[in-house]
C-alpha positions in Angstrom: -33.7 -5.9 3.5 -31.0 -3.9 1.9 -32.4 -1.3 -0.7 -30.8 0.9 -3.4 -31.6 3.9 -0.9 -29.4 2.3 1.7 -26.5 1.8 -0.8 -26.8 5.4 -2.1 -26.4 6.7 1.5 -22.8 5.4 1.5 -20.0 7.5 0.3 -18.5 4.9 -2.0 -14.9 4.9 -3.3 -15.1 1.9 -5.7 -18.0 0.8 -7.7 -20.0 -2.6 -7.2 -22.7 -4.4 -9.1 -24.5 -6.4 -6.3 -27.1 -7.9 -8.8 -30.8 -7.7 -8.6 -30.4 -4.1 -9.9 -28.4 -3.1 -6.8 -25.4 -1.2 -7.4 -22.8 1.1 -5.7 -21.6 4.2 -7.6 -18.3 5.9 -6.8 -18.6 9.3 -5.2 -14.9 10.3 -5.8 -14.8 13.4 -8.0 -12.2 12.0 -10.6 -13.9 8.7 -10.9 -12.8 8.4 -14.6 -9.1 8.6 -13.7 -9.6 5.9 -10.8 -11.4 3.6 -13.0 -8.2 3.3 -15.0 -6.1 2.7 -11.8 -8.5 0.0 -10.7 -8.1 -1.7 -14.2 -4.4 -1.6 -14.0 -4.5 -3.2 -10.5 -6.9 -5.8 -11.6 -4.8 -6.7 -14.6 -1.7 -7.1 -12.4 -3.4 -9.0 -9.7 -5.1 -11.4 -12.2 -1.5 -12.8 -12.6 -1.2 -13.9 -9.0 -2.5 -17.2 -7.7 -4.9 -16.6 -4.8 -6.3 -20.1 -4.5 -6.1 -21.4 -1.0 -4.0 -18.5 0.2 -4.5 -16.3 3.3 -4.8 -12.6 2.3 -4.2 -9.3 4.2 -5.7 -6.2 2.6 -4.2 -3.2 4.2 -6.3 0.0 4.1 -9.2 -2.0 2.6 -11.7 0.9 2.5 -14.9 -0.5 1.1 -13.5 -4.0 0.5 -13.1 -4.0 -3.2 -10.0 -5.8 -3.3 -10.9 -8.1 -0.3 -13.9 -9.3 -2.1 -11.7 -9.7 -5.3 -9.4 -12.1 -3.4 -12.0 -14.0 -2.0 -13.7 -14.4 -5.4 -10.3 -15.5 -6.7 -10.3 -18.5 -4.2 -8.4 -17.0 -1.1 -8.9 -19.4 1.8 -9.3 -16.5 4.2 -9.2 -12.6 3.8 -8.6 -10.1 6.5 -9.5 -6.6 5.4 -7.9 -3.9 7.8 -8.2 -0.2 8.0 -8.0 2.6 10.3 -11.3 4.4 10.1 -10.0 7.6 11.7 -7.6 8.1 8.7 -10.1 8.6 5.8 -13.2 10.4 4.9 -15.5 7.5 4.7 -17.8 6.2 7.6 -16.7 2.6 7.0 -20.3 1.5 6.4 -19.8 0.5 2.9 -17.6 -2.6 3.4 -20.1 -4.1 5.9 -23.0 -3.5 3.5 -21.2 -5.0 0.5 -20.2 -7.9 2.6 -23.8 -8.7 3.4 -24.9 -8.0 -0.2 -22.1 -10.3 -1.6 -22.7 -13.1 1.0 -18.9 -12.8 1.7 -17.0 -14.2 4.6 -14.1 -11.9 4.8 -12.9 -10.7 8.2 -13.0 -7.0 8.9 -11.3 -4.9 11.3 -11.4 -0.9 10.9 -9.5 -0.1 14.0 -5.9 -1.2 12.8 -3.4 1.2 11.8 -0.8 0.1 9.2 1.8 1.1 11.9 0.4 -1.4 14.3 0.1 -4.4 12.0 2.8 -6.5 14.0 0.4 -6.6 16.9 -2.0 -9.0 15.0 0.9 -11.6 15.4 -0.5 -13.2 12.2 1.3 -14.3 8.9 -0.3 -14.0 5.5 0.4 -15.5 2.0 -0.3 -12.4 0.0 -0.3 -8.9 1.5 -2.2 -6.0 -0.5 -1.2 -2.5 0.1 -2.8 -0.7 -2.7 -3.1 3.2 -2.8 -1.6 3.6 0.7 2.1 4.3 1.0 2.1 7.8 -0.7 -0.4 8.9 2.0 1.9 7.9 5.0 4.0 10.1 7.2 6.4 7.4 7.8 6.5 4.7 5.0 9.5 2.9 6.5 7.7 2.3 9.7 4.8 0.9 7.9 6.9 -1.3 5.6 8.4 -2.8 8.8 5.1 -3.6 10.2 4.3 -5.3 6.9 7.4 -7.3 7.2 6.4 -8.7 10.4 3.1 -10.2 8.8 5.0 -12.2 6.1 5.8 -15.9 5.8 9.0 -16.9 4.2 7.1 -17.1 0.9 4.8 -14.3 1.1 3.9 -12.0 -1.9 3.6 -8.3 -1.2 1.9 -6.1 -3.6 2.2 -2.3 -3.4 0.6 0.2 -5.5 0.8 4.0 -5.4 2.3 7.2 -6.8 6.0 7.2 -8.2 7.9 9.6 -10.3 10.8 9.9 -12.4 10.9 13.8 -12.1 13.6 14.0 -9.6 17.1 12.3 -9.1 16.7 8.5 -8.9 17.8 7.9 -5.5 15.5 10.5 -4.0 12.0 11.0 -3.0 9.6 13.9 -2.6 8.1 14.1 0.8 6.0 17.1 1.8 3.2 17.9 4.2 1.7 21.1 2.8 -1.5 19.4 1.7 -2.4 16.6 3.9 -5.0 15.3 1.2 -2.4 14.9 -1.3 0.6 12.6 -1.7 2.9 12.9 1.2 5.6 10.6 -0.1 6.3 10.4 -3.9 9.5 8.0 -4.6 11.3 7.1 -7.6 11.2 3.4 -8.3 14.8 3.0 -7.2 14.3 5.0 -4.1 11.2 2.9 -3.2 13.0 -0.4 -3.8 15.9 0.9 -1.4 13.3 1.7 1.4 11.6 -1.7 0.9 15.0 -3.3 1.1 15.6 -1.5 4.3 12.5 -3.1 5.7 13.7 -6.7 4.4 11.5 -6.8 1.4 13.1 -7.7 -1.8 11.5 -6.2 -5.1 10.8 -8.6 -7.7 8.9 -6.8 -10.4 7.8 -3.2 -11.0 5.5 -1.9 -13.7 4.2 1.5 -14.5 0.4 1.9 -15.3 1.8 4.1 -18.1 5.6 5.2 -18.1 5.7 8.8 -17.3 7.5 11.1 -19.6 10.7 12.7 -18.5 10.4 16.0 -16.9 11.2 19.2 -18.9 14.6 20.8 -18.4 12.7 23.9 -17.1 11.1 21.8 -14.4 14.2 20.1 -13.4 15.9 23.5 -13.1 12.9 25.0 -11.2 13.1 22.1 -8.5 17.0 22.1 -8.4 17.2 26.0 -7.9 14.6 25.8 -5.3 16.4 23.2 -3.3 19.8 24.9 -3.7 18.2 28.2 -2.5 17.8 26.6 0.9 14.0 26.7 0.5 11.8 24.7 2.9 11.4 21.3 1.1 7.8 21.4 2.1 7.2 24.5 0.1 8.8 23.0 -3.1 6.2 21.8 -5.6 5.8 18.1 -6.0 7.1 16.4 -9.1 4.6 17.0 -12.0 5.4 13.7 -13.6 3.8 11.2 -11.4 2.3 7.9 -12.4 0.8 4.9 -10.7 3.5 2.0 -10.0 2.9 -1.6 -8.8 5.7 -3.1 -6.9 5.8 -6.8 -6.1 8.1 -8.1 -3.3 9.0 -11.0 -1.2 10.5 -11.0 2.2 14.1 -11.4 2.7 16.3 -12.7 5.6 20.0 -12.5 6.2 22.8 -9.8 6.1 21.1 -6.6 4.8 24.0 -4.1 4.0 21.7 -1.2 4.0 22.0 -1.4 7.8 25.3 -1.0 9.3 23.9 -1.1 12.8 20.8 -2.7 14.5 17.7 -1.7 12.4 14.6 -0.4 14.3 11.1 -1.8 14.5 12.1 -5.2 15.5 13.7 -5.9 12.0 16.9 -7.2 13.6 15.2 -10.6 13.8 15.5 -10.9 10.1 19.2 -10.2 10.1 21.9 -12.8 11.3 24.4 -10.3 12.5 21.8 -8.8 14.8 19.7 -11.7 15.6 20.3 -12.6 19.5 21.7 -16.2 20.1 19.4 -18.1 22.5 20.5 -17.9 26.1 22.4 -21.1 27.2 20.8 -22.8 30.3 23.1 -23.0 33.4 24.5 -26.4 33.9 
């Protein structure tokens, strides 16, 4: 029998009400800010039809959005994570699954960079709170493309900014616990398109105000001085952004040459013609 003491021993990120007086409390230090993010994600996901759909939840952590998809009527839910890449023990999702009587599938040994190895396709793919922590978002987006059906819906959520030039990103590795990749919406769309994903909709949690002139000048002067980009301060005007995509195929003019990560199969110019059998 699972007790409240068992639940309290887990380092939860999300919050759960399991009924019968049992509940999980988030142990993230800035939980108030995160609650607003969760409300934002919940509101946007409510507009998507999960009924009868197969769902992949990437970086599922303690399974909050996996259980959400199941509750919304998904036919199957696969929650994946790489337990070596976060500060949780990974115990929470299993405890929650038992308490909720859930049937979701869980694998905590799958990196986002290895998703193609699953050789599985999903109707809905959730990538929430992940991409801005990645060293190589493009490689990750390519892996996600390999998990798409022709009609998949892919939902990305994470940090974005308008504090830099619209076609650029901030990428720095000074603090491994902070955001490593902060794009503008336009730059994020370009990278997604390079991975054969077409953006259909983007929405800010709250539109960030434009950066001050002083901030712009500080960033510009630092870049022009030849400073190591990893020492430049990240944009101060960051907000959470949801981007909803669909897979695309055919000619992608972002790629003049054959794209990496197996993406060539989605482009008519690079797709290999089947070999003819000898007469």
